[in-house]
C-alpha positions as CSV (number, residue, x, y, z in Angstrom):
1,M,57.9,-5.8,-39.5
2,L,59.3,-1.9,-40.0
3,V,57.0,0.7,-39.2
4,P,57.2,4.1,-41.2
5,L,58.6,7.3,-39.3
6,S,55.5,9.2,-40.4
7,T,52.9,7.0,-38.6
8,V,55.0,6.9,-35.5
9,L,55.2,10.6,-35.3
10,L,51.3,10.7,-36.3
11,A,50.4,8.1,-33.3
12,V,52.6,10.3,-30.9
13,A,50.7,13.7,-31.9
14,T,47.3,12.2,-31.8
15,G,48.4,10.5,-28.2
16,L,49.3,14.1,-26.9
17,T,46.2,15.9,-28.0
18,Q,43.6,13.1,-26.8
19,R,42.7,13.1,-23.0
20,A,41.3,10.4,-20.9
21,P,37.2,10.4,-21.0
22,A,35.9,12.0,-17.7
23,P,34.2,9.3,-15.6
24,E,30.7,8.8,-15.3
25,L,28.7,10.9,-13.1
26,A,27.7,8.7,-9.8
27,H,24.0,7.8,-9.5
28,R,23.3,5.7,-6.5
29,V,19.6,4.9,-5.1
30,S,19.2,2.7,-1.9
31,I,15.4,1.5,-1.0
32,R,14.4,0.1,2.2
33,I,11.1,-1.7,2.2
34,V,9.4,-1.1,5.2
35,G,6.0,-2.5,5.4
36,P,3.7,-0.6,2.9
37,V,6.1,2.3,2.3
38,A,9.5,2.7,0.7
39,L,12.5,4.8,2.1
40,V,14.5,6.1,-0.6
41,E,17.8,7.7,-0.4
42,V,19.5,9.2,-3.5
43,E,22.9,10.1,-4.3
44,R,23.9,11.7,-7.9
45,E,26.6,13.8,-9.2
46,V,26.0,17.2,-11.3
47,L,28.4,18.7,-13.2
48,V,28.6,22.5,-12.1
49,G,30.3,25.1,-14.3
50,S,32.5,24.3,-17.2
51,E,36.0,24.9,-18.4
52,Q,35.2,28.2,-19.8
53,V,33.9,31.0,-17.6
54,P,30.5,29.9,-16.7
55,A,27.6,32.3,-17.8
56,H,24.8,31.0,-15.8
57,D,23.8,28.4,-13.1
58,T,23.0,24.5,-13.8
59,V,19.2,23.5,-13.4
60,V,18.4,20.0,-13.0
61,D,14.6,18.8,-13.1
62,F,13.4,15.6,-11.7
63,D,10.1,13.9,-10.6
64,L,9.2,11.9,-7.9
65,P,7.0,8.7,-7.0
66,E,3.3,9.2,-6.7
67,G,2.4,10.6,-3.2
68,A,6.3,10.5,-2.1
69,A,7.3,13.4,0.7
70,L,10.7,14.7,0.9
71,V,12.6,14.2,4.1
72,D,15.8,16.1,3.6
73,W,18.4,17.4,1.3
74,G,22.6,17.3,1.5
75,A,25.4,17.6,-0.5
76,R,29.2,17.7,-0.7
77,F,31.5,19.6,-2.9
78,A,35.4,19.1,-3.1
79,G,35.0,16.9,-0.1
80,R,33.4,19.6,2.2
81,P,29.6,19.2,3.2
82,I,27.1,21.4,2.2
83,K,24.0,21.9,4.3
84,I,20.6,22.0,2.8
85,A,18.2,23.1,5.3
86,A,14.3,24.1,4.6
87,T,13.5,27.7,4.2
88,A,10.9,30.1,3.0
89,E,9.7,29.7,-0.5
90,T,10.3,33.7,-1.3
91,T,13.2,34.2,1.0
92,A,15.2,31.4,-0.6
93,R,14.3,32.5,-4.3
94,A,15.3,36.0,-3.3
95,D,18.7,35.0,-1.4
96,Y,19.8,33.0,-4.5
97,A,18.9,35.5,-7.0
98,R,21.1,38.1,-4.9
99,L,24.2,35.6,-4.9
100,L,24.0,34.7,-8.6
101,S,23.9,38.8,-9.3
102,S,26.9,39.3,-6.9
103,H,29.0,36.8,-8.9
104,H,27.9,38.1,-12.2
105,L,25.9,35.2,-13.0
106,V,22.6,34.7,-14.9
107,P,19.8,32.5,-13.9
108,A,19.0,29.5,-16.3
109,Q,16.0,30.9,-18.7
110,V,14.5,27.0,-18.7
111,P,11.0,26.2,-18.4
112,P,10.3,23.4,-16.2
113,E,9.5,19.9,-17.3
114,D,5.7,19.0,-17.5
115,A,6.4,16.0,-15.5
116,A,9.0,17.7,-12.9
117,R,7.9,17.8,-9.3
118,V,11.1,19.4,-8.0
119,R,13.7,21.8,-9.7
120,M,17.2,22.0,-8.3
121,H,19.6,25.0,-9.2
122,L,23.4,24.9,-8.6
123,A,25.4,27.8,-8.7
124,P,29.3,27.8,-9.5
125,L,30.8,30.7,-7.2
126,A,34.5,29.5,-7.9
127,A,36.0,26.7,-10.0
128,P,33.8,24.2,-12.1
129,G,33.6,20.9,-10.6
130,R,31.0,18.1,-9.4
131,V,28.5,18.0,-6.5
132,L,27.3,15.2,-5.0
133,V,24.1,15.7,-4.1
134,R,22.2,13.6,-1.7
135,Y,17.9,13.7,-1.2
136,R,16.0,11.2,0.9
137,Y,12.0,10.8,0.3
138,T,9.3,8.7,1.7
139,A,7.0,6.7,-0.9
140,P,3.8,5.0,-0.4
141,A,3.6,1.8,-2.5
142,A,0.7,1.5,-4.7
143,C,-1.1,-1.7,-5.4
144,A,-1.0,-3.0,-9.1
145,D,-2.3,-6.4,-10.0
146,G,-2.6,-7.4,-6.2
147,R,1.1,-6.4,-5.6
148,F,2.3,-3.7,-3.8
149,V,4.5,-1.4,-6.2
150,L,6.9,1.3,-5.9
151,R,7.2,3.0,-9.4
152,L,10.4,5.3,-10.1
153,P,9.8,7.8,-12.7
154,P,12.0,8.0,-15.6
155,S,15.0,10.5,-15.8
156,L,14.2,14.1,-17.1
157,E,17.8,15.1,-17.9
158,E,19.2,15.4,-21.2
159,N,22.0,13.0,-20.5
160,P,21.4,10.9,-17.4
161,S,23.3,7.8,-15.9
162,A,22.4,4.6,-15.0
163,A,21.5,4.2,-11.4
164,Q,22.9,1.8,-9.4
165,V,20.2,0.4,-7.3
166,T,20.2,-1.4,-3.8
167,V,17.0,-2.9,-2.3
168,R,16.4,-4.2,1.1
169,F,13.3,-6.6,2.4
170,D,14.6,-7.1,5.5
171,D,12.5,-4.7,7.7
172,F,9.4,-7.0,8.0
173,P,7.9,-8.0,11.3
174,A,8.4,-11.7,11.9
175,D,4.9,-12.5,11.5
176,V,4.8,-10.6,7.8
177,R,6.1,-12.8,5.1
178,L,7.1,-12.1,1.4
179,A,5.3,-14.1,-1.2
180,E,7.0,-12.8,-4.1
181,A,9.0,-10.0,-5.2
182,S,11.3,-8.4,-8.1
183,V,13.4,-5.5,-8.8
184,V,13.7,-3.8,-12.3
185,G,11.8,-6.7,-13.9
186,V,14.1,-9.3,-12.2
187,P,12.5,-12.0,-9.6
188,V,14.2,-11.8,-6.1
189,R,14.6,-15.3,-4.8
190,I,12.5,-15.6,-1.5
191,R,13.5,-17.7,1.3
192,P,11.5,-20.5,3.0
193,N,11.3,-18.2,6.0
194,G,9.6,-15.5,4.0
195,R,12.7,-13.3,3.8
196,A,14.7,-11.8,0.9
197,S,18.5,-10.9,1.1
198,V,19.8,-7.4,-0.3
199,V,19.2,-7.2,-3.7
200,H,21.6,-5.0,-6.0
201,A,20.5,-3.8,-9.5
202,T,21.1,-1.3,-12.4
203,G,18.3,1.1,-13.3
204,P,17.4,1.9,-17.1
205,V,19.2,5.1,-18.3
206,R,15.7,6.9,-19.2
207,A,12.7,4.5,-18.6
208,A,10.6,4.0,-15.4
209,W,11.5,1.0,-13.6
210,E,10.0,-0.5,-10.0
211,V,10.1,-2.4,-7.3
212,S,7.3,-4.8,-6.4
213,Y,6.1,-7.4,-3.8
214,A,3.3,-9.3,-2.6
215,L,2.8,-10.7,1.0
216,R,1.2,-13.7,2.2
217,A,-2.6,-13.3,2.9
218,Q,-4.3,-13.2,6.2
219,T,-6.8,-15.6,6.8
220,A,-10.6,-14.6,6.5
221,W,-9.4,-11.1,5.2
222,P,-9.6,-10.5,1.7
223,G,-6.1,-9.0,0.9
224,Q,-2.6,-8.2,2.4
225,L,-2.1,-6.0,5.4
226,A,1.1,-4.0,6.1
227,V,1.5,-1.2,8.6
228,A,5.0,0.7,9.7
229,R,5.1,3.0,12.7
230,A,7.1,5.6,14.1
231,S,6.9,7.5,17.5
232,R,6.8,11.1,18.2
233,R,8.0,12.6,21.1
234,G,6.3,15.7,22.3
235,S,6.5,18.7,24.8
236,G,4.1,21.6,25.7
237,A,1.4,22.0,22.7
238,S,3.2,19.5,20.8
239,R,1.9,16.1,22.2
240,A,3.5,12.6,21.8
241,A,1.8,10.6,19.1
242,E,2.2,7.7,17.0
243,V,2.3,8.1,13.3
244,L,1.0,5.0,11.3
245,A,1.4,4.1,7.8
246,V,-1.6,1.4,6.8
247,G,-1.4,-0.3,3.3
248,L,-3.9,-2.7,2.1
249,C,-3.6,-4.5,-1.3
250,R,-6.1,-7.1,-2.6
251,P,-5.1,-9.5,-5.1
252,Q,-7.1,-11.0,-8.3
253,A,-9.2,-13.9,-6.7
254,P,-10.9,-16.7,-8.5
255,A,-14.5,-16.4,-8.6
256,T,-16.5,-17.7,-5.8
257,E,-20.1,-16.5,-6.3
258,Q,-22.5,-18.0,-9.2
259,P,-24.2,-15.3,-11.3
260,P,-27.4,-13.9,-9.6
261,G,-30.7,-15.2,-10.2
262,E,-32.5,-12.0,-10.9
263,V,-31.5,-8.5,-11.9
264,M,-33.1,-5.3,-10.9
265,L,-31.8,-2.2,-12.6
266,L,-32.4,1.1,-11.3
267,I,-31.8,3.7,-14.0
268,D,-31.7,7.5,-13.3
269,R,-33.7,9.5,-15.9
270,S,-33.4,12.8,-14.3
271,R,-32.8,16.1,-15.7
272,S,-29.0,16.2,-14.7
273,V,-28.1,12.9,-16.7
274,G,-28.9,15.0,-20.0
275,S,-29.7,13.3,-23.5
276,G,-26.1,12.2,-23.8
277,G,-25.8,10.7,-20.4
278,M,-29.1,8.8,-20.8
279,S,-27.7,7.6,-24.1
280,S,-24.6,6.3,-22.2
281,Q,-26.4,4.7,-19.3
282,R,-29.0,2.6,-21.6
283,A,-26.1,1.1,-23.5
284,L,-24.4,0.4,-20.3
285,A,-27.5,-1.4,-18.9
286,R,-27.8,-3.4,-22.1
287,A,-24.2,-4.2,-22.0
288,L,-24.6,-5.3,-18.5
289,L,-27.3,-7.5,-19.3
290,E,-25.5,-9.1,-22.2
291,A,-22.5,-10.1,-20.5
292,L,-24.7,-12.2,-18.0
293,P,-26.0,-15.8,-19.1
294,P,-28.5,-15.8,-21.5
295,A,-31.4,-17.0,-19.9
296,Q,-30.8,-14.2,-17.1
297,R,-34.2,-12.7,-15.9
298,F,-34.4,-8.9,-15.1
299,N,-36.8,-6.1,-14.7
300,A,-35.8,-2.2,-14.7
301,I,-37.1,0.7,-12.9
302,L,-36.6,4.7,-14.5
303,F,-36.7,6.8,-11.5
304,A,-36.7,10.8,-11.2
305,R,-39.2,12.1,-9.2
306,T,-41.7,9.6,-10.2
307,L,-41.1,5.8,-10.8
308,T,-41.5,4.2,-14.1
309,P,-41.3,0.3,-14.1
310,V,-40.4,-1.1,-17.8
311,F,-42.0,-4.4,-17.5
312,P,-44.8,-5.8,-14.9
313,I,-42.8,-8.7,-14.3
314,A,-39.5,-9.7,-14.7
315,R,-38.3,-10.9,-18.4
316,A,-35.7,-13.1,-20.1
317,A,-32.9,-10.9,-21.4
318,T,-34.2,-11.7,-24.7
319,R,-33.3,-9.1,-27.8
320,E,-36.8,-7.7,-27.6
321,A,-36.5,-7.2,-24.1
322,L,-33.4,-5.3,-24.4
323,D,-34.7,-3.3,-27.2
324,A,-37.8,-2.4,-25.1
325,L,-35.5,-1.4,-22.2
326,E,-33.5,1.1,-24.8
327,A,-36.8,2.4,-25.9
328,A,-38.2,2.9,-22.7
329,A,-34.8,4.9,-21.4
330,D,-35.6,7.6,-24.0
331,P,-33.4,10.6,-23.4
332,N,-36.0,12.7,-24.3
333,Q,-38.5,12.1,-21.8
334,L,-36.4,13.3,-18.8
335,E,-37.8,15.1,-15.8
336,N,-36.8,17.1,-12.5
337,G,-36.0,15.4,-9.2
338,T,-33.6,12.3,-8.3
339,D,-35.6,10.6,-5.9
340,L,-33.4,7.3,-5.0
341,V,-34.9,6.7,-1.9
342,A,-38.4,6.1,-3.4
343,A,-37.0,3.9,-5.8
344,L,-35.3,1.9,-3.3
345,R,-38.4,1.3,-1.5
346,R,-40.0,0.1,-4.8
347,V,-37.3,-2.2,-4.7
348,A,-37.9,-3.5,-1.5
349,D,-41.9,-3.8,-2.1
350,W,-41.0,-5.7,-5.1
351,A,-38.5,-8.4,-3.8
352,K,-41.2,-9.0,-0.9
353,G,-44.2,-9.3,-3.3
354,D,-42.4,-11.5,-5.7
355,G,-42.2,-15.1,-4.1
356,T,-39.9,-16.5,-7.2
357,L,-37.3,-13.7,-6.5
358,L,-37.3,-14.8,-2.7
359,G,-36.5,-18.4,-3.7
360,A,-34.0,-17.6,-6.7
361,G,-31.0,-17.6,-4.5
362,S,-28.7,-14.5,-5.0
363,R,-30.2,-11.2,-6.4
364,L,-28.4,-8.4,-7.8
365,L,-29.4,-4.7,-8.0
366,V,-27.7,-2.4,-10.0
367,I,-27.6,1.2,-10.0
368,V,-27.2,3.3,-13.1
369,S,-26.7,6.8,-12.5
370,D,-24.7,10.3,-12.9
371,G,-24.3,10.5,-9.4
372,A,-26.3,14.0,-8.6
373,L,-27.7,12.8,-5.3
374,P,-29.6,15.5,-3.1
375,E,-27.9,16.2,0.1
376,S,-31.0,15.0,1.9
377,Q,-30.6,11.6,0.4
378,T,-28.1,10.5,3.1
379,A,-26.6,7.0,3.3
380,E,-28.5,6.0,6.2
381,R,-31.8,6.9,4.4
382,L,-30.6,4.9,1.4
383,A,-30.1,1.9,3.7
384,D,-33.0,2.0,5.2
385,A,-34.9,2.0,2.3
386,L,-33.8,-1.7,1.9
387,A,-33.8,-2.6,5.5
388,S,-36.9,-4.9,5.0
389,V,-35.0,-7.1,2.5
390,V,-31.6,-7.1,3.9
391,A,-32.1,-9.3,6.8
392,G,-32.9,-13.0,5.2
393,D,-31.9,-12.5,1.6
394,R,-29.0,-12.3,-0.1
395,L,-29.0,-9.1,-2.2
396,R,-26.0,-7.6,-4.1
397,V,-25.4,-4.0,-5.1
398,L,-23.7,-3.3,-8.2
399,V,-23.5,1.0,-8.5
400,L,-22.2,2.3,-11.8
401,L,-21.8,6.2,-12.0
402,V,-21.2,7.2,-15.6
403,R,-21.1,10.8,-17.1
404,P,-20.1,11.8,-20.7
405,A,-16.8,12.6,-21.4
406,A,-15.5,16.3,-20.4
407,D,-18.4,16.6,-18.0
408,D,-17.9,17.3,-14.5
409,P,-16.2,14.7,-12.2
410,V,-18.9,12.8,-9.9
411,P,-19.1,14.6,-6.5
412,T,-16.9,12.6,-3.8
413,D,-20.0,13.0,-1.2
414,A,-22.1,10.9,-3.5
415,V,-19.8,8.2,-4.0
416,E,-19.3,7.9,-0.4
417,R,-23.2,7.6,0.3
418,L,-23.3,5.2,-2.2
419,D,-20.4,3.4,-0.9
420,K,-22.1,2.9,2.4
421,L,-25.0,1.5,0.8
422,A,-23.3,-1.0,-1.1
423,G,-21.1,-1.9,2.2
424,R,-24.0,-2.9,4.4
425,L,-25.1,-5.3,1.4
426,G,-22.2,-6.2,-0.4
427,G,-21.5,-5.4,-4.0
428,A,-19.4,-3.1,-5.8
429,V,-19.0,0.6,-6.7
430,R,-17.7,2.0,-10.1
431,V,-17.3,5.4,-11.4
432,L,-16.3,5.1,-15.0
433,A,-16.1,7.2,-18.4
434,A,-18.7,6.4,-21.3
435,E,-15.5,4.9,-23.6
436,D,-15.5,1.3,-22.7
437,L,-19.0,0.5,-21.3
438,R,-18.8,-3.3,-22.1
439,G,-15.3,-3.7,-20.7
440,V,-16.5,-2.0,-17.3
441,A,-19.5,-4.5,-17.3
442,R,-17.5,-7.4,-17.8
443,S,-15.2,-6.1,-15.0
444,S,-17.5,-5.1,-12.8
445,L,-19.3,-8.6,-13.0
446,A,-15.9,-10.4,-12.5
447,A,-15.6,-8.3,-9.2
448,L,-18.8,-9.3,-8.0
449,A,-18.1,-13.3,-8.5
450,Q,-14.6,-12.6,-6.3
451,G,-17.0,-11.4,-3.7
452,G,-17.1,-7.7,-4.5
453,D,-15.6,-4.7,-2.9
454,L,-13.9,-4.3,0.5
455,F,-16.1,-1.2,2.1
456,S,-15.2,1.3,5.0
457,V,-11.8,0.2,5.7
458,R,-11.0,1.7,9.3
459,T,-9.0,1.3,12.0
460,Q,-10.0,-0.2,15.1
461,G,-10.9,3.4,16.5
462,H,-13.1,4.1,13.4
463,R,-10.5,6.3,11.7
464,E,-11.7,5.8,7.8
465,L,-8.8,4.7,5.8
466,A,-10.9,3.9,2.2
467,A,-14.2,4.2,1.3
468,G,-13.8,1.1,-1.0
469,V,-11.3,-1.0,-2.3
470,A,-12.0,-3.2,-5.4
471,P,-10.2,-6.6,-6.3
472,G,-6.7,-5.9,-7.5
473,T,-6.2,-2.5,-6.1
474,G,-5.6,-1.1,-2.7
475,F,-4.1,2.0,-0.7
476,V,-1.6,3.3,1.7
477,S,-3.1,5.8,3.9
478,A,-0.7,7.8,6.8
479,L,-2.4,9.1,10.1
480,T,-1.5,10.3,13.4
481,L,-3.1,8.5,16.4
482,P,-2.5,9.4,20.3
483,R,0.8,7.9,21.8
484,G,-0.1,4.3,22.7
485,Q,3.0,2.0,21.6
486,V,0.9,0.7,18.8
487,S,2.8,-2.6,18.2
488,R,0.1,-4.2,16.1
489,A,-2.6,-2.3,14.0
490,Q,-6.3,-3.3,14.1
491,V,-8.2,-2.8,10.8
492,V,-12.0,-3.4,10.2
493,G,-13.8,-3.5,7.0
494,E,-17.6,-4.8,5.7
495,Y,-17.2,-7.5,3.2
496,R,-20.0,-9.6,1.4
497,G,-22.6,-7.4,3.8
498,A,-20.3,-8.5,6.9
499,T,-18.0,-7.0,9.3
500,V,-14.4,-8.4,8.8
501,R,-11.1,-7.8,11.0
502,A,-7.5,-8.2,10.5
503,S,-4.5,-7.2,12.6
504,A,-0.9,-6.9,11.4
505,S,2.5,-6.3,13.4
506,A,3.7,-2.7,12.8
507,A,7.4,-2.6,11.5
508,G,9.3,0.2,13.4
509,V,11.0,3.3,11.5
510,A,12.3,6.7,12.8
511,I,10.1,9.3,12.7
512,E,11.4,11.5,10.5
513,W,10.5,9.0,7.3
514,L,6.8,9.0,8.3
515,Q,6.4,12.6,9.6
516,P,6.6,14.0,6.1
517,L,3.5,11.8,5.0
518,V,1.3,13.5,7.6
519,D,2.4,17.2,7.4
520,T,-0.2,19.3,5.9
521,Q,2.2,22.2,5.0
522,P,5.5,20.7,3.9
523,P,8.3,22.8,3.2
524,K,8.3,23.9,-0.8
525,A,11.7,25.4,-0.8
526,W,15.6,24.4,0.7
527,A,18.7,26.3,0.3
528,G,22.5,25.8,1.2
529,S,25.6,27.4,0.1
530,Q,29.4,27.4,0.5
531,A,32.5,29.6,-1.1
532,E,32.3,27.5,-4.1
533,V,28.7,26.2,-4.7
534,A,25.2,27.6,-3.9
535,I,22.1,25.5,-4.2
536,H,18.4,26.1,-4.0
537,V,15.6,23.8,-4.4
538,E,12.0,24.4,-5.1
539,A,8.9,22.3,-5.4
540,V,7.3,22.9,-9.0
541,V,4.0,24.2,-9.0
542,P,1.9,22.4,-11.6
543,R,0.4,24.6,-14.7
544,T,-3.2,25.2,-14.7
545,K,-5.2,26.2,-17.6
546,P,-7.0,29.6,-17.2
547,L,-10.5,30.0,-17.0
548,A,-12.2,30.0,-20.5
549,D,-12.9,33.9,-21.5
550,G,-12.8,34.7,-17.8
551,V,-16.2,33.8,-16.9
552,A,-17.0,32.9,-13.2
553,R,-17.5,29.1,-12.8
554,G,-20.4,27.7,-11.3
555,Q,-22.7,30.7,-11.6
556,M,-25.5,31.1,-14.1
557,D,-26.5,34.0,-15.7
558,P,-29.5,35.7,-13.6
559,L,-30.9,37.2,-17.1
560,V,-31.1,33.6,-18.4
561,L,-32.7,32.4,-15.4
562,R,-35.2,35.1,-15.2
563,N,-36.4,35.0,-18.4
564,A,-37.0,31.2,-18.0
565,L,-39.0,31.9,-15.0
566,A,-41.0,34.6,-16.4
567,L,-42.0,32.6,-19.6
568,A,-42.6,29.2,-18.4
569,F,-43.2,29.4,-14.4
570,M,-45.4,32.5,-14.1
571,P,-48.4,31.2,-15.6
572,R,-48.3,28.2,-13.6
573,A,-48.0,30.4,-10.5
574,R,-50.8,32.7,-11.6
575,A,-52.9,29.6,-12.1
576,C,-52.5,27.9,-8.6
577,Y,-53.4,31.6,-7.2
578,V,-56.8,31.8,-9.4
579,S,-57.9,28.2,-9.0
580,R,-57.9,28.5,-5.4
581,R,-61.1,27.7,-3.4
582,V,-63.1,30.9,-2.9
583,A,-65.7,30.3,0.1
584,N,-65.8,33.9,1.9
585,G,-64.4,37.4,1.4
586,V,-61.3,36.6,3.1
587,D,-60.5,33.9,0.3
588,L,-61.7,36.4,-2.3
589,A,-59.5,39.3,-0.9
590,L,-56.6,36.8,-0.5
591,R,-53.4,38.6,-0.6
592,G,-49.6,37.5,0.4
593,R,-46.1,37.2,-0.6
594,L,-44.5,33.6,-1.0
595,R,-40.4,33.3,-1.4
596,L,-39.7,29.9,-3.3
597,E,-35.7,28.5,-3.3
598,L,-35.2,26.7,-6.7
599,H,-32.0,24.4,-5.8
600,L,-30.7,23.7,-9.3
601,E,-27.9,21.2,-10.2
602,R,-26.8,20.0,-13.5
603,G,-29.8,22.0,-15.0
604,E,-31.9,19.9,-12.8
605,L,-34.3,21.1,-10.3
606,E,-33.3,19.0,-7.1
607,D,-35.7,20.6,-4.7
608,A,-38.0,23.6,-4.2
609,I,-38.5,25.1,-0.6
610,V,-41.0,27.6,0.3
611,S,-38.8,29.6,2.7
612,R,-41.3,32.2,3.5
613,S,-45.1,32.7,3.0
614,S,-47.3,34.9,4.4
615,L,-50.7,33.3,2.3
616,D,-51.3,30.8,5.0
617,R,-52.7,28.3,2.1
618,P,-50.6,25.2,1.9
619,E,-52.6,24.0,-1.0
620,I,-51.5,27.1,-2.8
621,E,-48.0,26.8,-1.4
622,R,-47.7,23.1,-2.4
623,C,-49.3,23.6,-6.0
624,V,-46.7,26.6,-6.6
625,R,-44.1,24.4,-5.4
626,D,-45.2,21.3,-7.5
627,A,-45.4,23.4,-10.8
628,A,-41.7,24.5,-10.2
629,F,-41.2,20.5,-11.0
630,N,-42.7,20.5,-14.5
631,L,-40.2,23.1,-15.9
632,E,-36.8,22.6,-17.9
633,Y,-34.0,24.9,-16.4
634,P,-31.0,26.3,-18.0
635,R,-27.5,24.4,-17.1
636,P,-24.5,26.9,-15.5
637,M,-21.8,27.4,-17.9
638,F,-18.4,25.4,-17.4
639,R,-19.2,23.9,-14.4
640,D,-22.7,21.8,-13.1
641,A,-22.1,23.5,-9.4
642,P,-25.3,23.8,-7.4
643,T,-27.3,26.9,-8.0
644,V,-29.8,28.5,-5.8
645,A,-32.6,30.7,-7.6
646,A,-34.9,32.5,-5.3
647,V,-38.4,33.7,-6.5
648,N,-40.5,36.2,-4.9
649,L,-44.1,36.0,-5.8
650,V,-46.7,38.4,-4.6
651,F,-50.2,37.6,-4.7
652,R,-53.5,40.0,-4.8
653,P,-56.7,40.1,-6.2
654,R,-56.1,43.0,-8.5
655,S,-53.2,45.3,-8.9
656,P,-53.6,49.1,-8.3
657,E,-51.4,51.9,-9.8
658,E,-48.0,51.5,-8.8
659,S,-47.2,54.4,-6.5
660,R,-43.7,53.4,-5.2
661,P,-41.2,50.5,-6.6
662,D,-41.1,47.2,-5.1
663,A,-38.0,45.7,-3.9
664,S,-38.8,42.3,-5.4
665,P,-37.4,41.8,-9.3
666,F,-40.1,39.6,-10.0
667,D,-43.2,41.5,-8.2
668,R,-44.2,44.1,-11.2
669,Q,-44.1,41.1,-13.8
670,I,-46.2,38.7,-11.3
671,D,-48.8,41.7,-10.8
672,L,-49.3,41.9,-14.6
673,I,-50.4,38.2,-14.7
674,L,-52.3,37.8,-11.4
675,G,-55.9,39.0,-12.2
676,P,-58.8,39.4,-9.9
677,V,-61.3,36.8,-8.9
678,T,-65.1,36.7,-8.6
679,F,-67.4,34.4,-7.6
680,D,-68.7,34.0,-11.0
681,P,-66.3,33.1,-13.6
682,Q,-68.6,34.2,-16.5
683,K,-69.2,37.8,-15.0
684,L,-65.4,38.1,-14.7
685,I,-64.7,37.2,-18.2
686,E,-67.5,39.9,-19.5
687,S,-66.4,42.3,-17.3
688,E,-62.7,41.8,-18.5
689,T,-63.8,42.1,-21.9
690,R,-65.7,45.2,-21.2
691,Q,-62.9,47.3,-19.6
692,G,-60.5,46.1,-22.4
693,G,-62.9,47.4,-25.0
694,A,-63.2,50.6,-23.0
695,A,-59.3,51.0,-22.5
696,E,-58.8,50.5,-26.3
697,K,-61.4,53.0,-26.9
698,G,-59.9,55.3,-24.9
699,Q,-56.4,54.6,-26.3
700,G,-57.8,55.3,-29.9
701,D,-59.7,58.2,-28.7
């Protein structure tokens, strides 16, 4: 077959103009699984400059796994290494800008990606080319569905390349064995001895991917325990030490406990809850009771400063009983104070006095609150309130802390105190949003059926690692211990109201991998250069929203608070003084000052303290203090931070003409409302009437 000459010439011309495609940029990821941490080394090529004259530098943003800490950086260009070292953030940025200016380059004006944690700048100082960048980081494994999981985030580049992944599982101690593992969604073959060979895979181009593995659980310990160890040498002020990374992952286990015989609900109705929060609390209580068997018996106590039982005796969870519970938990009937200790004492008395309860098997105490507990109600006081019913009875505690959407988070200190309470008795603690109350109710009961949470996890030296670990969840915590050649880690926890222990051999690793996990001030910038390329790496500061309208958070407007006290509290303070017992001339001429400190949080009066008083009349001081709890207080704007309002009160039998100003901002106001006192109230009224008429006649004249 003859080919036309024109076709041959066209093919030759086309071949001369076409060029071979450029090779794909290299991207390699090497991962070593060492106990509960992953040691990750990334090598990737970055194209710097172009065939045209470069006008600006190259910028690459990327993310790291949650909790990851960078170890070091390095690079190569044209076969020559580039040393990249940690440096001061301001110095690195200024030196890099000066270097760009000297080569007539302009920094790329590209805002960082929202998900970026690290930004890398590469400036071509000579001919364009490819820079092979190498960085290493340590990443603690998360726990999801009872498995240790290392999640690699998606690529943030415009044209990323697929990563060639290598994963090694051969760094576990001899007594720690794999149960299962997977890489990029592909199961890994586990040998009979609990080991796995090196795994090679290809990561996706853009999507996130993960490496997961599960260990064989220890007997009598509710979870998988893994430990990595590194020894740090020291001299002088820097002492030798051991750095440990301890990881715990609890699997989802089948139900081992039957539903409770009876349920007692403690529902918080203090003013800090608010009407919206109270509506969520009673909906949560109903959802919890509906998730239990239909014949479930229950009772409820609404607690604030006072306690209000809903039923005189336990009731079956019928529709009528649930409707009565909702009606009693009225959002419009809130009061000051959050006395959970008194509520727990009432539960103890109720449990001891009800013989049917004690013979009903397991019992469940459910605390539903917003978590705004006074500091005086410590974990020890909460536990002591139930000490009388813990010894011989099976009592489980379920704490559900719920707040409306967009509200402040529950204070960590309150959660820790409630964790310790539940840890002594066995149970679970949940901090939840108000969106999926029924789902949370079912999952909480399922966790109780699996044995509840593992509380107060700590090392043998009493270094706390986690306050509470629910089934299917876990943690990885890094800590520094004195040098002692730690070959095995001893871990203690509270489970089902009893102390459980476990130990695991520690996998040895170089200190450079674990030290970044315990550094309190890690480096935030790295820099390096050679004749052809300059590199500057910096940590990206996450964006934060400005304060709304520039209003100071956690403060209350003084005028609002002063008006509220003047209009509502002052008449009650006057009544406490006027109604005092008058037995002699000293009582009649009683005068003095009183300073009352009102501790407010989330619009609720947590406590009223008489800090100073010259009256020496406890009944008046007590009356003034009790009167403060009968008021409604305004909530601070934007944030429910604790607020202390100091009220200065001046008491005297009559108000002479004011000759000089008083330092107290409330003095004059209180003087106007505190009147004289005589032995005969009728003569007092007649005298005041005559004086008022004479004053009016004088003003009219």
